[in-house]
N, C-alpha and C positions, 0 to 999 in steps of 0.2 A: 283474719281469717286465716285458717294453718296453711303450710307449702311454698308454693313460691310465689313470687309479686306479682302485680300486675302487668309491669313494664317486660317481663320476662314470658309472661301466659302470653300477652299481647306479639312477642318478635314469636313464643313460639309454634302459635296459630300463622301469623305470618306465612313462616317458611313453610307449616306444610300447607298452605294453599297456594305456593309457588310452584310444590311440584304436582299439583293436581293431582294429588294420592288418593283414593278413597278404595274403601277395604269395608268388607257388611263384617259386624260385631255380631254374635248371636248374646240374645240374656234372655235367661228365664222370667216368665211374668210378674211373681213377687220382685226379682229385682228392676225391674224396669220400672215398673210400678214405682216402687221406691225411690229411682234416678229422677224418675219425672218430679216426684214429690218436692223432693230436694230442688231441682231446677225452678219450682215454681216458687218456693221458699225464699230463694236467692237471688230470684228476676235472671235466673240463667238460662242457657240454653244446653241442650243433651250434649251440641258440639261444645261449648266451654268448658262443661262439664269434665269430657274425655279429655278435650286440651289440657285442663289442670292434672288429670289424675297421670297420665302419660309424662305431663314433666316432671310431677313429682318422683314417678316410677325413675326416671333417669336421673334426676335427680340425687335420689336416694343411693343409686347404684354407684354414684359419681362420674355420671357421664354427660358432660357439656351439653347442654340444648342449643348453644348460640358460639357465635365467635369469640364476645367477650367472654361470657363461662368458660372457654376454651382457654384466653389466654390466664385470665385468673388462675386457674388448676394449673395452667405452664409455669408460671410465675411462683408460684409457692413449692413446686417441688423442684425446680430450680435453687432457691432459697433455701431448701432443708437440706438440698443436697453440698450446697456451699458451707451452711453452718456444720453439718457434720462429714467428717471426712472418712472415719468410720462406718458408714452407713454406705457405702462406694464399692462396689466388690472387685476383689483383690486385682482382677486384671485388667482393672479400668486404672491403678493406679502405676505410674511412673516407678523405675526402676535404673539408678546409674548403671552405667554398664562397667563391669569390671577391666582392669587392662592388664 
């Protein structure tokens, strides 16, 4: 399966369910028919397909979908900044005082 792994999809779905947030999304008839067929082929509900699609979209844009992903991204950014001091902006570097 392409995209996000099963545990992350479940976590994303649980997070959405905890919010009790419902929105209406409009599809044209052709797209809806294809989504229903995809759901049948994969034995998945339309909600599961939507959860996977939104999780993949967030991942594509570098937005963490849960705390675990946010911590990983933060650690990668921190490691990258430690490895390359040239990557830091000039104002972030400390300069010694002149006496």
